[in-house]
C-alpha positions as CSV (number, residue, x, y, z in Angstrom):
1,M,97.9,74.8,123.8
2,I,97.3,76.0,127.3
3,L,99.7,78.5,129.3
4,I,99.9,77.7,132.6
5,E,101.3,80.2,135.3
6,K,103.5,78.1,137.7
7,S,104.0,80.7,140.4
8,R,104.7,80.0,144.4
9,L,101.5,82.0,145.4
10,N,99.3,79.3,143.4
11,L,101.7,76.6,144.8
12,I,101.0,78.0,148.6
13,G,97.1,78.3,148.0
14,A,97.2,74.6,146.5
15,Y,99.4,73.3,149.9
16,G,96.7,75.4,151.8
17,A,93.8,73.9,150.6
18,L,95.6,70.2,150.6
19,G,96.1,71.3,154.4
20,L,92.6,72.2,154.8
21,A,91.3,69.0,153.5
22,V,93.8,67.0,155.3
23,F,92.4,68.6,158.8
24,L,88.7,68.6,157.8
25,L,89.1,64.9,156.9
26,Q,91.0,64.0,159.8
27,T,88.9,65.7,162.5
28,T,85.5,64.7,161.3
29,L,85.0,62.2,158.6
30,L,87.5,60.0,159.4
31,S,87.8,60.4,163.4
32,G,85.3,57.7,164.3
33,W,87.6,54.9,162.3
34,R,89.1,52.4,164.4
35,I,91.5,49.7,163.1
36,L,93.6,47.4,165.6
37,Q,92.3,49.8,168.5
38,V,93.9,52.9,166.9
39,T,92.7,56.0,164.7
40,P,94.4,56.1,161.3
41,V,96.4,59.5,161.0
42,M,96.9,60.9,157.8
43,T,98.8,64.5,158.9
44,V,102.2,62.7,159.3
45,A,101.8,61.4,155.7
46,A,100.6,64.9,154.2
47,V,103.5,66.9,156.1
48,V,106.2,64.0,154.7
49,C,104.6,64.2,151.0
50,V,104.9,68.0,150.8
51,A,108.1,67.9,152.4
52,V,109.5,65.6,149.9
53,F,108.7,67.7,147.1
54,E,109.2,71.4,148.7
55,G,111.9,71.0,151.1
56,E,112.4,71.8,154.7
57,V,111.0,75.4,154.9
58,T,107.5,74.5,153.2
59,G,107.4,71.0,154.8
60,G,108.0,72.6,158.3
61,L,105.4,75.6,157.6
62,F,102.8,73.0,156.3
63,G,103.5,70.7,159.5
64,L,103.3,73.7,161.7
65,F,100.3,75.3,160.3
66,L,98.5,71.6,160.1
67,G,99.6,70.9,163.7
68,L,98.5,74.7,165.0
69,A,94.9,73.6,163.8
70,L,94.6,70.1,165.4
71,D,96.1,71.8,168.5
72,A,93.2,74.4,168.6
73,T,90.5,72.0,168.0
74,V,91.5,68.3,169.0
75,S,94.7,67.9,170.6
76,T,94.7,67.4,174.7
77,N,98.4,68.4,174.8
78,S,98.7,72.2,173.5
79,G,101.5,72.7,171.0
80,A,102.7,68.9,170.9
81,A,100.7,68.4,167.3
82,A,102.3,71.8,165.9
83,L,106.1,71.3,167.3
84,S,106.0,67.3,166.4
85,L,104.7,68.0,162.6
86,L,106.9,71.3,162.5
87,L,109.8,68.8,163.1
88,V,108.6,65.8,161.0
89,G,108.2,68.3,158.0
90,A,111.4,70.1,158.2
91,L,113.7,67.3,158.9
92,S,111.7,65.2,156.1
93,G,112.4,68.1,153.7
94,F,115.9,68.5,155.0
95,V,116.8,64.7,154.7
96,C,115.0,64.6,151.2
97,K,116.8,67.5,149.8
98,T,120.3,66.7,151.1
99,F,120.5,62.9,150.7
100,M,117.7,61.4,148.9
101,L,115.9,61.6,145.6
102,P,112.2,62.8,145.7
103,G,110.1,59.8,145.1
104,F,107.8,57.5,146.7
105,S,110.6,55.3,148.1
106,C,112.0,58.2,150.0
107,A,108.4,59.3,151.1
108,L,108.0,56.1,152.6
109,V,111.3,55.8,154.2
110,L,110.8,59.1,155.6
111,Y,107.4,58.2,157.1
112,L,108.8,55.4,158.8
113,A,111.6,57.3,160.1
114,S,109.1,60.0,161.2
115,Y,107.2,57.6,163.7
116,A,110.5,56.0,164.8
117,A,111.8,59.6,165.6
118,L,108.5,60.3,167.4
119,I,108.9,57.3,169.5
120,V,112.8,58.1,170.4
121,G,111.4,61.5,171.1
122,D,108.9,60.4,173.5
123,L,111.1,58.3,175.1
124,L,113.9,61.1,175.6
125,L,110.9,63.5,177.0
126,R,110.3,60.7,179.5
127,L,114.0,60.3,180.7
128,L,114.8,63.8,180.7
129,I,111.5,65.1,182.5
130,T,110.3,62.3,184.4
131,A,113.3,60.0,184.7
132,Q,111.1,57.0,184.4
133,L,109.9,54.6,181.7
134,S,106.1,54.0,183.1
135,G,104.0,53.9,180.1
136,F,106.4,54.2,177.3
137,F,106.0,50.7,175.9
138,R,102.4,51.1,175.3
139,V,103.0,54.6,173.9
140,A,105.8,52.9,171.5
141,E,103.2,50.2,170.6
142,V,100.2,52.6,170.0
143,Y,102.8,54.8,167.5
144,T,103.8,51.5,165.7
145,T,100.3,50.4,165.4
146,T,99.2,53.8,164.1
147,A,102.0,54.2,161.6
148,L,101.3,50.6,160.0
149,V,97.5,51.3,160.0
150,S,98.0,55.0,158.5
151,L,100.3,53.5,155.7
152,F,97.4,53.3,153.2
153,Y,97.3,57.3,153.3
154,L,100.5,57.6,152.0
155,P,100.2,56.8,148.2
156,P,97.2,58.9,147.6
157,L,98.6,61.7,149.6
158,Y,101.9,61.2,147.6
159,Y,100.3,61.6,144.2
160,V,98.2,65.0,145.4
161,A,101.2,66.4,146.5
162,R,103.3,65.3,143.3
163,R,100.2,66.6,141.0
164,M,100.4,69.8,142.9
165,N,104.2,70.4,142.4
166,L,104.3,69.3,138.9
167,S,101.0,71.7,138.2
168,F,102.3,74.7,140.0
169,G,105.9,74.3,140.9
170,G,108.8,75.3,138.5
171,P,109.2,77.6,135.8
172,R,106.6,78.5,133.1
173,T,105.8,76.0,130.5
174,T,103.0,75.3,128.2
175,E,101.1,72.2,128.2
């Protein structure tokens, strides 16, 4: 019988390691993959999976730090990845804690809803800032294709986030 200390500090460290692994994989090894003319993105799936188990604060912070790392290295729009992943994490965590039960179906619905929200957000920004829709339909097509080809990242990231939550979250127990 092994006593496993389940503390918040251990959980934050584990999510930090997950964020670093996702960042490194996304920006180095997996950045050259192209499926249907888009590069699969694992960051949105990782943020949604963390938010499903940890709620809006931890999900939002996980998305913020992952987005800041992306903005500092590979993003062309400074702050766009940080802001969008912050909102994805915070809203996914809020919706899951308030209206849904944490599970894979919740993660799947929130993943698809996140991409839909990114498309709507792009539309609103275009209408409010430029007052024209030029290029919107191409961006919506790219977001939709990216969501579909990146969907295969969701199950493994869900499993990893679930294992981290079960291993480090909650009260002290013996296993």
